[in-house]
MILUM-185943 format. One record per residue (C-alpha): residue in one letter; x, y, z. Coordinates in steps of 0.001 Angstrom, whole numbers, plus 500000, padded with zeros to 6 digits. Layout:
% MILUM-185943
["a",[X,Y,Z]]
...
END
This chain:
% MILUM-185943
["m",[483927,453809,489937]]
["n",[487015,455511,491370]]
["t",[486594,459045,492505]]
["f",[489273,461789,491939]]
["t",[490824,463056,495217]]
["a",[491891,466601,494818]]
["r",[495194,467595,496397]]
["y",[496352,471301,496678]]
["s",[499760,472749,497546]]
["r",[500447,473951,501018]]
["t",[500692,477424,499477]]
["t",[496970,477761,498901]]
["a",[496361,476201,502240]]
["r",[498321,479026,503853]]
["l",[496293,481476,501790]]
["d",[493074,480027,503310]]
["q",[494075,481163,506891]]
["g",[491731,484010,507422]]
["s",[492871,486235,504630]]
["d",[489400,487672,503884]]
["a",[488559,488580,507551]]
["a",[489434,492208,507085]]
["w",[487074,492572,504065]]
["s",[484117,490921,505507]]
["v",[482117,494082,506154]]
["h",[483040,495287,502744]]
["y",[481779,492111,501055]]
["r",[478414,492356,502859]]
["a",[478200,496039,501800]]
["l",[478790,495027,498089]]
["q",[476058,492540,498379]]
["r",[473629,495127,499586]]
["l",[474748,497540,496879]]
["d",[474245,494869,494248]]
["a",[470626,494392,495665]]
["g",[469941,498154,494932]]
["e",[470502,499717,498356]]
["d",[472048,503106,498812]]
["v",[475263,501974,500483]]
["i",[478299,504325,500757]]
["l",[481616,502428,500335]]
["l",[484510,503838,502347]]
["c",[486726,500689,502272]]
["v",[488917,500394,499184]]
["g",[491887,502557,498331]]
["d",[491112,502839,494657]]
["p",[491363,506382,493309]]
["n",[488084,507617,492095]]
["f",[489879,509866,489577]]
["d",[490114,508697,485970]]
["t",[493658,508200,484618]]
["p",[494871,511438,483207]]
["p",[493938,511837,479568]]
["l",[497436,512301,478258]]
["i",[498559,509002,479777]]
["f",[495560,507330,478183]]
["g",[496441,508877,474855]]
["e",[500005,507653,475101]]
["a",[498856,504073,475688]]
["l",[496504,504234,472577]]
["a",[499436,505609,470510]]
["a",[501746,502904,471587]]
["m",[499186,500181,470696]]
["r",[498644,501801,467241]]
["a",[502357,501731,466783]]
["g",[502568,498021,467405]]
["r",[503797,498001,470897]]
["t",[501727,494942,471773]]
["h",[504460,492175,471910]]
["y",[506551,490550,474583]]
["s",[508719,492840,476532]]
["s",[511907,492429,478538]]
["a",[511540,490471,481736]]
["q",[513308,493247,483559]]
["g",[511068,495906,481936]]
["e",[511405,498156,478923]]
["y",[514429,500269,478933]]
["q",[512669,503713,478674]]
["l",[510512,503063,481475]]
["r",[513477,501815,483706]]
["l",[515356,504940,482586]]
["a",[512447,507150,483631]]
["i",[512355,505529,487073]]
["a",[516132,505812,487444]]
["e",[515913,509464,486513]]
["l",[513214,510104,489078]]
["e",[515244,508385,491743]]
["s",[518305,510197,490927]]
["r",[516588,513536,491195]]
["t",[515329,512807,494806]]
["s",[518415,511132,496149]]
["p",[522167,511835,496468]]
["h",[522753,508296,495046]]
["p",[522517,508089,491304]]
["c",[520195,505290,490139]]
["r",[520906,503346,486859]]
["p",[518351,501516,484743]]
["e",[520094,498183,485602]]
["e",[518982,498629,489187]]
["v",[515250,498782,488217]]
["v",[512875,495922,487655]]
["v",[509358,496414,486402]]
["f",[506302,494363,487681]]
["p",[502568,494437,487261]]
["g",[501991,496550,490434]]
["a",[503552,497017,493639]]
["t",[501894,493923,495127]]
["n",[503720,491672,492722]]
["a",[506936,493501,493184]]
["i",[506733,492899,496959]]
["f",[505823,489319,496538]]
["s",[508551,488691,493975]]
["t",[511190,490429,496180]]
["v",[510248,488539,499270]]
["a",[510184,485202,497344]]
["t",[513621,486158,495912]]
["l",[515231,487107,499210]]
["l",[513552,484596,501800]]
["d",[512925,480950,502088]]
["p",[509870,479279,503834]]
["g",[510307,479563,507490]]
["d",[512504,482618,507438]]
["e",[511269,485623,509475]]
["i",[510467,489045,508239]]
["i",[509688,492014,510696]]
["i",[506833,494417,509710]]
["p",[505352,497192,511712]]
["e",[501571,497129,512235]]
["p",[499061,498071,511620]]
["m",[500065,497257,508104]]
["y",[498572,497016,504584]]
["v",[496278,494045,504833]]
["g",[497568,492670,501536]]
["y",[501077,491870,503078]]
["t",[499480,488888,504942]]
["g",[498579,486922,501731]]
["m",[501979,487778,500121]]
["m",[503839,486411,503058]]
["q",[501519,483262,503443]]
["a",[502180,482551,499839]]
["v",[505948,482656,500182]]
["g",[505748,480802,503544]]
["v",[507690,483285,505616]]
["s",[506962,484005,509270]]
["v",[505807,487583,509964]]
["k",[506837,489177,513369]]
["n",[504712,492300,513873]]
["v",[506021,495328,515865]]
["p",[503361,497812,516815]]
["l",[503326,501417,515596]]
["i",[502890,503997,518336]]
["a",[499075,504714,518131]]
["t",[499349,507537,520645]]
["r",[501865,509427,518402]]
["n",[499778,509202,515157]]
["f",[501138,505681,514482]]
["a",[504785,506696,514594]]
["i",[507358,503960,513895]]
["d",[509277,502517,516813]]
["i",[512842,501933,515531]]
["e",[514088,500620,518797]]
["a",[511366,498158,519090]]
["i",[512213,496829,515502]]
["k",[515684,496418,516573]]
["a",[514795,494510,519637]]
["a",[512551,492245,517684]]
["v",[515394,490769,515576]]
["s",[516015,487024,516103]]
["r",[518260,484413,514641]]
["d",[515574,483684,512142]]
["t",[515152,487234,510850]]
["r",[516172,487758,507300]]
["a",[514494,491021,506426]]
["v",[512523,494160,507721]]
["m",[509822,495701,505672]]
["v",[508409,499139,506304]]
["n",[505743,501206,504521]]
["t",[506180,504956,504205]]
["p",[503894,506866,503739]]
["g",[501871,504262,505533]]
["n",[498592,502406,504705]]
["p",[496409,502454,506769]]
["a",[497528,505240,509116]]
["g",[499110,507717,506807]]
["n",[502176,507876,508925]]
["m",[505726,508921,507544]]
["i",[509075,507689,508611]]
["s",[511602,510512,508729]]
["a",[514867,510420,506825]]
["a",[516815,510147,510107]]
["e",[514767,507119,511110]]
["l",[515141,505451,507805]]
["g",[518881,506091,507843]]
["d",[519097,504595,511238]]
["l",[517095,501521,510445]]
["a",[519083,500965,507020]]
["a",[522460,501127,508875]]
["f",[521231,498712,511540]]
["c",[519855,496289,509102]]
["r",[523097,496361,507016]]
["a",[525163,495769,510247]]
["r",[522954,492737,511001]]
["d",[523020,491410,507413]]
["l",[519333,491958,507029]]
["w",[517535,493151,503924]]
["l",[515428,496191,504280]]
["i",[512390,496568,501998]]
["c",[510385,499900,501817]]
["d",[506976,500100,500243]]
["e",[506566,503667,499031]]
["v",[503459,503552,496875]]
["y",[502094,506707,498580]]
["s",[505273,508726,497999]]
["m",[503549,511386,495858]]
["i",[500531,511855,498203]]
["t",[501935,513703,501152]]
["f",[500470,516733,502915]]
["r",[502857,518012,505696]]
["e",[506270,517549,504038]]
["r",[507791,515989,501050]]
["h",[508418,512232,501076]]
["r",[512024,511151,501792]]
["s",[512739,507875,500101]]
["l",[514825,505010,501633]]
["r",[517536,505503,498893]]
["s",[517718,509245,499768]]
["s",[518111,508568,503560]]
["a",[520659,505685,503700]]
["r",[524397,505871,503229]]
["e",[524852,502382,501754]]
["l",[522438,500760,499282]]
["d",[523554,497152,499085]]
["n",[520845,495755,501412]]
["l",[517918,498015,500352]]
["v",[514895,497445,498096]]
["m",[512597,500138,497296]]
["i",[509086,499516,495990]]
["d",[506868,502081,494153]]
["a",[503914,502138,491586]]
["l",[501662,504548,489783]]
["s",[498378,503072,491032]]
["k",[497676,505754,493551]]
["s",[499681,508832,492460]]
["h",[498543,508775,488792]]
["a",[495089,506990,489273]]
["m",[496412,503885,487417]]
["s",[495433,501180,489786]]
["g",[493750,498960,487009]]
["w",[496783,499351,484715]]
["r",[498971,497169,487068]]
["i",[502458,498778,486805]]
["g",[504931,499045,489575]]
["w",[508631,498540,490120]]
["a",[511488,497645,492432]]
["v",[514755,499456,492784]]
["a",[517474,497184,494116]]
["p",[521310,496497,493957]]
["e",[522090,495268,490450]]
["p",[522913,491598,491643]]
["l",[519394,491434,493200]]
["a",[517885,493227,490305]]
["e",[519169,490444,487944]]
["r",[517619,487776,490191]]
["l",[514342,489684,490366]]
["a",[514295,489851,486599]]
["r",[514822,486038,486405]]
["f",[511996,485518,488906]]
["g",[509740,487740,486833]]
["g",[510638,485919,483658]]
["a",[509726,482572,485112]]
["t",[506499,483693,486617]]
["l",[505271,486608,484393]]
["f",[507265,486896,481206]]
["g",[507181,490592,481215]]
["c",[504557,493415,481460]]
["s",[502703,494945,478497]]
["q",[504782,497140,476248]]
["f",[502163,499786,475761]]
["i",[501516,500085,479471]]
["q",[505042,500583,480098]]
["d",[505231,503314,477447]]
["a",[502430,505063,479167]]
["a",[504036,504750,482571]]
["a",[507259,506223,481237]]
["y",[505266,509212,479822]]
["a",[503518,509620,483111]]
["l",[506681,509934,485052]]
["r",[508052,512556,482792]]
["h",[505040,514753,481850]]
["d",[502082,514539,484310]]
["d",[503098,516473,487451]]
["v",[500148,518872,486989]]
["y",[497511,516064,487261]]
["v",[499517,514427,490156]]
["e",[499485,517727,492049]]
["k",[495746,518470,491373]]
["m",[494800,514966,492859]]
["r",[497219,515439,495809]]
["l",[495523,518696,496628]]
["e",[492100,517101,496393]]
["y",[493041,514352,498761]]
["q",[494331,516875,501182]]
["a",[491074,518769,501098]]
["r",[489141,515573,501591]]
["r",[491415,514575,504606]]
["d",[490855,517952,506246]]
["f",[487094,517726,505728]]
["v",[486832,514250,507153]]
["v",[489179,514824,510112]]
["e",[487193,517904,511082]]
["r",[483900,516210,510897]]
["i",[484897,513153,512848]]
["n",[486559,515170,515666]]
["a",[483264,517025,515936]]
["m",[481266,513892,516567]]
["p",[480650,512588,520058]]
["r",[482878,509672,521220]]
["l",[484774,509545,517888]]
["a",[488210,510764,517242]]
["c",[491031,510683,514735]]
["d",[494513,512099,514195]]
["t",[495425,514046,511160]]
["p",[497374,511662,508747]]
["d",[500448,513215,507092]]
["a",[499901,511364,503858]]
["g",[497975,508785,501899]]
["m",[494311,508097,501060]]
["f",[492983,507011,504435]]
["v",[491901,508201,507950]]
["m",[492018,505919,510920]]
["m",[488941,506636,513207]]
["n",[489063,505669,516966]]
["t",[485861,504210,518109]]
["s",[486858,502993,521658]]
["a",[484949,505858,523368]]
["t",[481663,504440,521853]]
["g",[482162,501219,523816]]
["l",[482591,499290,520456]]
["d",[485834,498059,519046]]
["g",[486468,498598,515312]]
["q",[484876,495346,514167]]
["r",[481784,495802,516040]]
["f",[481485,499495,515142]]
["a",[481964,498746,511401]]
["e",[479311,496028,511556]]
["a",[476762,498256,513317]]
["l",[477550,501134,511027]]
["l",[476904,499120,507923]]
["a",[473757,497569,509543]]
["n",[472273,500915,510748]]
["a",[473662,503591,508535]]
["a",[474623,501872,505244]]
["v",[478214,503033,505408]]
["s",[480996,500506,505031]]
["t",[484450,500915,506600]]
["v",[487370,498440,507217]]
["p",[487778,497280,510708]]
["g",[491235,498218,512027]]
["a",[492045,494827,513508]]
["g",[492456,493457,509882]]
["f",[495639,495628,509747]]
["g",[497038,494230,512897]]
["p",[496356,494200,516745]]
["s",[497079,497910,517075]]
["g",[493994,498676,514936]]
["h",[491599,496930,517275]]
["d",[489883,500111,518356]]
["f",[489795,501679,514859]]
["v",[488144,501667,511497]]
["r",[489876,502824,508316]]
["i",[487931,505330,506072]]
["t",[489056,505858,502630]]
["l",[489393,509350,500884]]
["a",[488884,507774,497539]]
["q",[485332,509083,497238]]
["d",[484343,512627,495984]]
["h",[483302,515252,498384]]
["k",[479682,514846,497898]]
["q",[479854,511149,498920]]
["l",[482191,511893,501860]]
["a",[479737,514510,503187]]
["r",[476834,512025,502937]]
["a",[478866,509480,504675]]
["m",[479829,511881,507502]]
["e",[476137,512840,507947]]
["r",[475312,509155,508423]]
["i",[478045,508377,510779]]
["a",[477183,511464,512872]]
["s",[473507,510281,512988]]
["f",[474554,506776,513969]]
["c",[476791,508197,516662]]
["q",[473873,510153,518150]]
["t",[472065,506833,518633]]
["l",[475099,505574,520697]]
["v",[475083,508591,522931]]
["r",[471364,508216,523938]]
END
C-alpha cells in the first residue's frame, strides 16, 4: 500500500527556525500554572485591564444593528476617517481616509506591508533588541533581516548613523519601533526626520511600528508622519491592542501613501477579505471618545513602572534603566554572573516567576530579562519579593 508523503512550503520551514526559543521559559511556566502551582507570569504584554465598557457597548449596539457582514477590504470608512483625523491632529501633514488601511492587528499590518514592499531575499534593517514577533513575520515573507544594535548604555537609544552605515545593495527597507518593545525607548522627532530623509534619498521604505504611542511617561510621542518633511516612502503602523486594552479584538492599521494603500488593500482582500464591521465600529468609537480610560491606564502603567524600577535597583546585583514608554522593563542580570537566559530559567525554577530572556529580542539583550507591567500592583509586589529573595541566594 502506498503511503502519502507530506510536503510543506518553504514558508513554514522558515518559521520552524527557532521561533519559539524566546518563549521557552514562558511555556514551562504555563505548564506549572496548569498543574496548580502558584507561578507569577511576567512575560506577555497583554493588558490586564478589561476593554473600557463604552467600547464594549458600542460593539454590542453595532451587532444588534446588523453590522455583522463583509466589510471593505481597505476598512470601513468611518474607522479610516477616525484614524485620519487622529493623524491630522498630531501631524502638520493632513491625513486622508484613502491613506489608511485596516488590518486585524498591528502584526498583520506589518506582515502585509513587508509582503507588499519586499520580495524574498530582499534585506530589511531593524534595530535590536526588537519585538520578538518580527522574526516570524520576516521569515514568513522570506526577507533577510540585518540587525543594528540599540545603545544599551544609553537606555537602548537608537543609533541612526549605524543604521545608515548598515545599508547595502540588497536593502529595501528600514523598520523602527517607537516607543519600543522590549526596551521602552523613544526615538526623537529629529532622529525620525533624519532617518526618513536618508531613507528617501536612498530609495528605501521606512516602516514605523507605533503601537505603544499612547503609553508614554516622559514626553508625548512624536509620530513618524509628524517628524518627516516628505511622506512618500513612509508607512506608519498602529493599533488599539495596548492603548485601549483591546488585544483580543484584533484591530490595527497602516497609514501609507495612497498608491501603497491601494496595494495593501488588494493584498488584504486576497488574504483576509476584510475585518469585522462591528469591531471596526467599536474601534472608531474608541478613537473618538475614550481618552479618559486611556489616560487612566497610562497613569497606572507609569505607577507600576516606577514601583518595579525602584524595587529592582534596590536589589543586589540587579539593575534597570527607567523606560520612557511602553509596558515593559529590561532588567540587567550580568552582575549576578548569569546571562538573561540562565537567570530566567533559574528564577522560574527557584522562585516561580517567569520572565522573557532578553536574547530572544536580539544579541543586545543577552544580559537582560524582560518584565511585563501588565500585572496588577499586588502581583508585581509579590513578584518583586520573590525576585529579591532569589537574588539573596545568589549573593551568599
